[in-house]
N, C-alpha and C positions, 0 to 999 in steps of 0.2 A: 709599859707592859709589866705584868706580874712576873717576877723572877721564876725561871723554869723550875728551880729546886722546890719552891713553894707549891707550884702547880703539881709537880710530881708527887709530893707528899699528900696533897689533898686528894689525888686520884687513886692512891694506893688502897688495896683491900686490906683492912686493918689486921686480920689474922695472919696475913702473909707478909707483914711489914719487914720482917728480918731477912727476906729473900730477894728484895728488890735491889737494883744497882744503887750503891751509896753515892749518889751524884754529888751531894754536898761535900762529902769527904774528898772525892776526887777533884772537885772544883777547887777546894782549899789546897790540895796537893799541887795542882797546876800553878796556883799563885805562889806557893812556897818555892817551887822549882825556879820560877822567874826571879824571885828575890835572891835566891842562892846563886844563880848563874851570874846575876849582876854583881854580887859581892865576891865572885870568884871562888866560892866554896864548892861548886859542883861543875863538872864538865858535861857536855851534851850527851856523850855516850852513856854516862852513868844515868842521866835523866831518862833516856830512851829505854834502857834496860829496866830501871826501877818502875817506870810507868807501864811498860809491857807486862811485867810481873803482876802489878796491881790489877790491870785489866783482866789478865788470865784468871786471877783469883775471883774477881767479881763475876765473870762469865761462868766459871765453874760452879759457883754457888747457885746461880740462876738455873743452870742446866740440870744440876743434880736435883734441885727441888722440882723442876719441870718433869723430869723422868719419874720422880716419886709420885707426883700427882697423876701423871699418865697411867702409872701402874694401879693407883687407887681406882681411877675411872674404868680401866680395863677389867679389874676384879668385879666391880659393880655390874658392868655389862655382861660379864661371864655368868654371874648369878642370875641376872634377868633372863639370859638366854636359856638357862636350865628351866626356869619357870615357863618360858614360852614353849619349850619342847613338850612339857607336860600338858599344856593346853591344846596341843595338836590332837591328843587322844581324847580329851574331855573338854571341849570348848565351853567357856563360861563368859557371857558378855560382860558381867561386872568385873571379873578378874582381868579380862582383856583390857577394859578401860583403865583399871588400876595399873596394869603393866605398861600401857602406853604413857600414863602420867609419870611412872617411875623412869621410863626412858627419857622423857622430857626433862625430868629433874637432873639426870646425868648430863643432858645437853646444856642445861642452864649453868651447871658447874663447869662444863667445858668452855662455855662462853667467858666465864671469869678467868679461866686459864689462858685463853686466847688474848684477852684484855691485858693480862699480866705480861705475856710475851711481847705484845706490841709496845707497851709502855717502856719495858726494858730496852727494846730495840731503839726506841726514840732516845732514851737516856744515853745509850752507848754512842749513838751517832752524835748527840749533842756534845758529849765530853771529848770525843775525837776531834770534832770541828773546833772546839774551844782550844784544844792543845795545838792544833795546826795554826790557828789564828794567832795564838800567843807567841809561838816560837818560830813561825814561818817554815815549818817542816812539811814534808809529804808523809808524815807518820801514818796517816789513815791508809794510804795506798800500801805502805809496807806491812802494816799490822793485818789488814784484811787479807791481803794476798798470801801472806805466810801462814796465817791461821786457818783460812777458809779451805785451802786446797790440801791441807795435811790430812792423812788417813785417820787421825784421831781428833779431828777438828770438833770442837764443841760449838763453834759458831754455826756449823751445819744444823745442829739441833735447834738453834734459835731462829735461823732464817729460812731453813728449808722446811722445818716443822712436819717432817714425814710422819712421825708418830701421831701427831695431832690430827693430821689428815686421815689416818687410819681410824681413829676414834670417831671422827665425824662420819666417816663412811659406815662404821658399824651401827651407830645410832640411827642414821638415815635409813639403812637397809631394814633394820628391825622395825622401825616405825612404819615403813612402807608395807612390810609384811602384815602388820597388825591393822593397817588401814583397810576399810571396806572397799574392795575393788570389784564388787559385783560378780563374784565367782571366778575372777581371773587368777591363774596360777603364775602369772608373769612377775618377775622381780624388777627392781630398779635397774638391773644390769641388762635385762631384755629390752626394756623400753626407756632408755635414759632421757628421752625427750618428754616423757609423761611426768608432769609436775606432781610433787608430793605436797599436798596442802597441809602444811604444818608450820606454824610461825617459828617454832624453835629451830627447825631445820633451816628455814630461810635465814634466820638470824646467824646461825653457825656458818652457813655458806658466805653470807655477807662479811662476817668477821675474817674468815679465811681469805676471801678475795681482797680484803683490805690489807692483810699481811702480804699476800702474794703480789697484789696489784696486777699489772699487765705488761705489755711489751714496751720497750724503750720508745718506739716510734709513736705509739698511742699516747704515752705519757708526754712526750715532747710536743706532739700536736695539740694535746688537750691544754697545754700551757697557754696557747694563744687565746683561748676562750676566757681566761681569767675567772674560772669557777673555783673559788677557794674553799678549802676544807679546814675544819678545826685542827689545831696542832695535835691534840690528843685524840685517840680513838674515841668515838662517841659511844656511850653505853647503849645497849640494845634498845632500852625503852625510849631513848631520845632520837633514834634513827628515823629516817623518812618512812612513813607508813606506806607500804606497797599499795594500799587502796587508793592513794593519790596518783599512782602511776598508771598511765594509759598509753599503750604503744602508738595507737593512731594519733593521739594528741601530740605526742613527741614528734612523730613524723610530720604532722602539720606545722609544728613549731620550726622544724628544720627546713621545711618547704618555704616558709615565710622568709627565713634567712637567705636561702638560695635565690628566691625571686627578687628580693630586695637588692642583692648584690648584682644580679643581672640588670635590674632596672637602673642601678647607679651607673654602670659602665657601658650599657648598650648604645648610649648616645655619644660617647666619646669620639668615635671615628667620624661622625657626621655633624657634630655641634658647630664646627666652623662654617661648613657649607650652609647649614640651616640659618645661622646668624646672617651670613651674606645674602641669602635669598630674601631675608626680611629687611634688607637695607642697612644692616649694621656691619661693623668691621669683623674680620675673622676672629680677632682676639677676644671679642665679646663672648666667645665660647667659654672663656674662663668663668664669667659670671653665670652663664647658663648652667654649666656643670656644677659650679659652687653653690648655686641657689638651694640645691637639695641639702647640702651640708649646713647651710645657714639655718634652715628650718630644723635640722636634726639637733642643733645645739639646744633648742627649746623642747623638742619632742622627747629627747632622752630623759629629761627631768620629769615631765608629766607622765610618761609611760612607766618610768621607774616607780613613781608614787602610785599610779593606777594599779600596778601589779601587786600592791599590798592587799588589794581587795578582790581582784579578778584577773584571769588570764584570757578568757574567752572574749569579753567585751573590748579590751584593747586590741586584740587581733582582728576583730570585726571592724573596728574603727580604722585600723591600719589599712585593711584591704579596701575599704570604701575610699579613704583619702588617696590611696595610690591609684585606684581606678579613675577617680575624678581628675587627679593630676595628670595622668597619662592621656586622657581624652583631651584635656585642655592643651597639652603639649602638642598633640597631633593637629588640633583644630587651628592652632596659631598660624599655620601655613596658609590656609584658605582665608583666614581673617586678616592676614598680613600684619600681625601684631606681636611685637617683641614683649610688651607687658603681659599678654596672655601666655606667651611661652614661659616667661619667668614665673608667673603665678602658678602655672602648671607644675613647674619643678619645685616650687616652694611647697605645694600641696603634697608632692611625693615625699619631700623631706619630713613633713608633718606626720607622715605615716610610717616613719622609721621605728619599728618595734624591737630593735635589737636588745634593748634593756629587758623587755619582756621575754625574748628568746633565751637570754642568759639566765634570767631569774627562774624561768620554768624548769630549766635543767637543774639549777641549784636547789629548788624547793620540792620538786615533784618527781624527780628521777631517783630511784633507790641507789644507795651508795655503791653497790656492787657493779652497777653499769654506768655510773655517773661519768667516769673518765671516758668511756667509749662514746657517750652522748656528747661530751665536751669536744672530743675529737671529731665527731660528726658535725658539730656546729662549725668548727674551723674548716672542715672539708667542704661543707656546703657553701661557705663564704668563698673559698678558693675556687671552687668549680663555677660559682656564679660570676666571679670576677673574670674567669676565662671565657665562659659562655656568652657574656654580654657582648664584647667586641666581635666574637665569632658570628653571632646571630646578625649583628649589624652588617657584617661583610656579605651575608647571604641575601639581605633584603635590597638587592640592586634591581629594582623594577620601577615602572612608572605607569600608572593608569588612574582613571577616575570612575567613581560610582556616584551618579547624580552630580552634586557639586563638591564632593569630598575627594581630595587628592591623596593618592597612595603612592609615595615614592620613598627613596632611601632616607629622607629626612623625617617623614611622618610615620612610616611603617613601624619604627621602634615604639612610638607612642601607642599606636593601634594594637600592636602585638601584645605589649605589656598590659594594656587595658583589658584585653580579652583574657590574658593569663590570670589577672587578679580577679576577674569576674568568676572564672572557673574555680579559682582557689576559694573565693568567698562562699560559693555554693558547697564545696567540699567541706570547708570549715564549719558551716552551719549544720551540716548533716552529721559529721563524724566527730567533732571535738567534744570532749567531756570535761566540764569544769571541775577541777579537783575540790575536795571539801575544804572549806575555809579554816584557817588557823590564825592565831594572832601573829602579828609581824615579828615578835620576838622569836617565836619558834620557826617562823617562816622565812626570816630574813635571808637575803641572798648571801650565800657564802661563796663568793666568787673566786675562783681560781684554781687554777690549775692544779692539779695533780701532776706530779712531775716525774723525773727520770729515775724511778726505782728500777732496778735491773735484776730482780730476783730470778726471772725465768732463765737468765743466762748463768745462773749459779750464784754462789754466795760471795763471789769476788767483788761484786758491785751491788750490794743490797741496800737496805735502808741506811746503812752506815755512810755510803758514799753519796748516794743521789737522793736520799730522802730529804736533803736540804730543800728539795723541790716541793715536797707535798705538804709541808707544814709551814704556813706563812710565818716564818720565824724571825728573820732578821736577827737570829740568835735568840730572840724573845727574852733576853736577859738584860739586866740593868746596865751592864757596861757596854752593851751593843748600841742601844739607841738613846741611852742617857735618860730614860724616863721610866717611871714606875707608877702604875695606877692601882687603886684598890680593886679587888676582884669584881665588885658590882659595877665600878666605873668602866672597867675594861670590857664589859659585856654590853654597855649602853651605846646604841648607835648614834651617829651624829645627826643633829636635827636641822642642819642647814649647810649650804655650801661653805659658808665662812667658818663654821665649826669644823667641818671636814678638812678644810685647808689648814687650820691650826694644828690638826693632828698629824700633818705631814712632817716627817723628819727630813734632814738634809739629804739622806740617801734616797728617800722616796721622791723628793723634788728632782733629783738628778735623773731617776728612772723616768719620770714624767717628761723631763726635758728631752731625753733620748727618744721617747715615744713621739713627742711633738716633732722632733727633727726628722725621724724616719718617715712619718706620715706626710710632712711637708715636702720632702725630697721626692717621694713616690708620686704625690699629686702633681707636682711640677712636671715630672717625666711623662705621666699618663695624659694629663689634661692638655698639654701643649703639643703632644706628639703629632696630631693631625696638621696643625699649623706649621710646625717646624719641618716636618718631612715633606709637606707640600711645597714649601718655599725652597728648601735646599735640594730635594731629590725628585720632586714632581710625583710623589706617591699618590696613588688613587685611594679612595675610601676602602676598597677591598684589601689593598696592601697594608694600610694602617691597621685594619681590623685583624689581619693575620699576625702582624707584629705584636699587637696588644694581647691577642689570644695566646700566643706562644709565651709571652711573659707570664701570664696567669697560670699556664700549665706547668711552669717550673716550681710552683709553690709546694705541691705535695712531694714530688721527688726530692727536692732539696731538704724538706723536713725529714724524709726517710733517712737520708745520709747523715744529717746532723743529729737526729734523735737516736739513731741506731749505732753510730760510730763516733762521730766527733765529740759528742757530749760525754762519752766514756773515756776519751783520751785527754780532755782538757777541762779545767774548771770553767764554770759559767762566766766568771769575771774575765777570764782570758778570751773566751769566745766573744764576749760583749765588746771588749776593746778592739779585738781583731776585726770584728764586723763593722764597727764604727770607722776604722781606718780604711776598710774596703769601700764603704759608702763614700768616704772622702775621695778616694782614688777614682771611683766611678764618676762622681760629680766633676772632679778636676779634668778627667779625660773627655768629658762632654763639651767643654768650652770650645768655641770656634776661635782659635788663635792663629791659624794659618789661612792662606788664601783659599785653598781647596778643602772643603769640609766633606769628608767621604762617608758613605753608608757604613762601611765596617767600623769606623771610629764611633759613629753614633750608636750603632747596634751593640757593639761590644761594651762600650762605656755604660750604656743604659742597662744592659743585662747584668753587668757587675754591680751597679748601683741597686737594681731591683732585687737581685738574689741576696746580696749582703743585707739589705733592709729587711727582707723576709726572715733571714736567720736572726738578725738583731731583734726583731719583734718578739720571736718566741723566747729567746734567752732573757730579754729585758722584762717581759711579763712574768717570767719565772722568778727573777730576782725581785720584781716589784711585789709579787704576792708574799714574799718572805719578809720584806722590810716594812710592810704596811701594818698599821695598828689594827688589832683585832676588832676595834670599834668600826672600822671601815669595811668589815666583811659582811655587814648586814644593814638593813634599813634602806631608806630611799637614797640617801647621799652616801653611797658605798664606793669601794675602790674601783669597781667596774665602771660606774658612772663617771668617776673622775678621769679614768684613762680614756673613756669614750669621748668625753668633752675635750680633753687635751688633743686627741687625734682629730676630732671634727673641727676644732678651731684652727688647727694647722692646715687642714684642707681648705677651709674658707679663706684664710690669709693667702695661701698659695694660689687659689683661683683668682682672687682679687689682684694679686701681684701680676698674674698673666695679663689680665685686662688692662691694668694701668701701664704695664710695660709696652702694650700694643700701641699706645700713643706715641712712643718713640720710634715706631716703625718695625716691621718684621725682621729687618736685617740685624737689629740689635736685641730682638726678643729673647733669643736663646741665652746669651751671656748675661743680660740684665736679670733674668729670672733665676739663673743658676748661682749668681753671686750671693744672694741671701741664703740659699741652701748650703753653700760652702761655708759661710760665716757661722751659721747655726751648728753645722757639723763640727767645726773646729771648737766652738764653745762647749759642745757636748763631750768631746774627747777630753778637753782640759778639765771639765767638771768631773768626769769619770775618774781620771787619774788622781785628781786631788782628793775626791771623796773616798775612794777605795784605798788610797795610801794612808789616809788618816784612820780608816776603820780597821784596816788589816795590817 
């Protein structure tokens, strides 16, 4: 990766160069401190005092320049307001046009100032992180808390940007007044929902939104989608064109995500019964469930490549494949054919368009709402995961129409086939294909926007949690040991092999963790019907309720972690703690005594599942930061790699269940849990080793 100091210099506005944070000087100072402490020439208290003073001076220079520029903009707006007042008495179309353009010029200069503020905020966060990493201090917590809450805080100016918000409001209001509103005397305050059609105003709002971001919960939830953004704020002219955004198309994209997750899990409570009704062993349910994941390994690649050219056609193909697959799944009962059942599930997997779903959000959703859209993607997945088993529990009936059987085994297939048919019609009528752009401009910038906490005050702003929004991995030479030329760092990988070569040790650890948690969750979910039937005699309805309850924990847990826990602990600490909890959940699930009870199974499974969900969010947050920028775009991107890692884990888990079934149902639980335990231990060891060496 290109060193951050060089990136910072390249992005600076030349005439303001003397007012940016001197990142290079501060980085050099941190290195000097380290050498002096080793030599015994300085004590830590002196280092903290000296570095705090240096930071105060840097921030003061930034803030004073910021206030000066705000004053210049305010004076220009005041002069324009006087001209606007004179036009009230003697309207002149040509002068009104000139005045509107003058307001837009002020808006463009304000955009430069917002860009200036954001780059400095990133620089401050970077140097604080570097200091903490170098000396093992919690200096960031101390510095931000003491400076941000002080009545004379200058950090307030940088991170609350109240003055800048007032300037945005003044420009927006006056442009709205000058806009032709067909004789209306209403202002933007009377009808705030009425959009102001002006690109400069939209750009200003997007820039302010980027600075302010949104709630901790939405940030944390959005991490799961792995929709990554560039480390630096994107200049206005490079931002996603709003013309590519279409609300109904986004809604259809999220509906595809929801239905696919329902389709994946609706068969889990009944797959063992269905297999037995066709003359196979109950544990063949592992292959039946996993067949969808097998096909998804391949579909993820071609859908990712297809989305370089279109979004509509892949979604149409996805709907047709899933419709056909579900019809075959349902017909397998009357045909008494396991092969038809498996082919149906393979067809469903070939319709997995999650790569398209992610990429549509990355490419076609404006930056100001991309985080909400990413959170919507994760929410749709979580709700689908909960609704699938719940629907299976409701389909407890048995009747025939002509020669077609409708029962608890076939109804999931018929219901999903009907749902995909309705979706296909809706898609055909309502989806709007966005205008084509080249892949370089369009590439998926996968990942998450993370836990900025500005709405809760300046105590946890871009300094503390913006580690999360800029896939950084420190993005410095000493962090990942590699440095690429600027043009190379922008070039996407052209193959899976090339993408793999770009993975640093820390990225490989994050992918191992992702593999582990997906493997453990798949073992828990896929064998639940067989295990609970053998040990507790649970019916299909009871299994469905259990799985639905597990799925419903996803959003509440993310609320707690995103809003509270992520503010109390570092991501690395949450990561390790979650891995340990997954380990304890797996360990507690083993059948080691004569009597295996429902409380033991339910509590252990709940601990494992909840910890894995927490682990997934934090892991993807860290993954987005340590991954090469070359993996943020193109067909072979970070999102595809993580999807493939998770899908392969699910396939191996489902195959493990089927193979373990040959040893008998009495040993199924322990035999399938043992690999989960070993992989979990390996991930914990790898995490401790990697982060000890990096930090």
